[in-house]
C-alpha positions as semicolon CSV with decimal commas, in nm:
position;residue;x (nm);y (nm);z (nm)
1;M;2,799;-2,021;-1,266
2;A;2,585;-2,311;-1,381
3;D;2,230;-2,260;-1,502
4;D;1,981;-2,411;-1,263
5;P;1,662;-2,525;-1,445
6;K;1,458;-2,497;-1,124
7;Q;1,564;-2,136;-1,079
8;D;1,477;-2,060;-1,442
9;Q;1,134;-2,221;-1,393
10;D;1,070;-2,015;-1,076
11;F;1,160;-1,697;-1,261
12;S;0,928;-1,775;-1,551
13;D;0,646;-1,860;-1,306
14;Q;0,688;-1,525;-1,132
15;L;0,707;-1,344;-1,464
16;G;0,368;-1,479;-1,573
17;A;0,203;-1,425;-1,235
18;Q;-0,049;-1,147;-1,182
19;K;0,102;-0,834;-1,032
20;T;-0,031;-0,726;-0,696
21;G;-0,109;-0,369;-0,604
22;F;0,058;-0,143;-0,351
23;F;-0,197;-0,201;-0,076
24;A;-0,188;-0,579;-0,122
25;E;0,191;-0,573;-0,098
26;F;0,176;-0,351;0,210
27;W;-0,081;-0,575;0,376
28;A;0,134;-0,882;0,306
29;Y;0,433;-0,699;0,453
30;L;0,240;-0,612;0,771
31;R;0,122;-0,970;0,813
32;H;0,465;-1,119;0,749
33;S;0,675;-0,882;0,958
34;K;0,416;-0,829;1,235
35;K;0,458;-0,450;1,228
36;W;0,100;-0,369;1,320
37;W;0,202;-0,037;1,476
38;M;0,236;0,104;1,122
39;L;-0,133;0,061;1,045
40;P;-0,272;0,343;1,266
41;I;-0,006;0,581;1,132
42;L;-0,104;0,501;0,775
43;V;-0,476;0,540;0,850
44;V;-0,423;0,882;1,011
45;L;-0,208;0,997;0,719
46;L;-0,475;0,886;0,472
47;I;-0,747;1,069;0,665
48;L;-0,543;1,389;0,684
49;G;-0,458;1,362;0,314
50;T;-0,827;1,326;0,235
51;F;-0,903;1,638;0,440
52;V;-0,636;1,833;0,252
53;L;-0,777;1,725;-0,082
54;L;-1,133;1,807;0,023
55;S;-1,032;2,150;0,155
56;S;-0,950;2,262;-0,199
57;T;-1,300;2,175;-0,324
58;G;-1,641;2,315;-0,243
59;L;-1,643;2,112;0,077
60;G;-1,363;2,326;0,223
61;P;-1,576;2,519;0,473
62;F;-1,719;2,193;0,608
63;V;-1,374;2,040;0,649
64;Y;-1,248;2,348;0,836
65;A;-1,543;2,316;1,075
66;L;-1,408;1,974;1,182
67;F;-1,094;2,135;1,323
């Protein structure tokens, strides 16, 4: 297998590039693959996860009143 200088240059460019976060990667995935149906599922899961976390704090009685 021959070494391709262009491929080596692309690799070194990507190595020095700034790393993106999880949400930026997920947003890019949604835009690229056009899977917009995943967004409401993710939002609902985040809201429910927030309620679970808040229920273990002093705000628990207020969170239970929402349900």
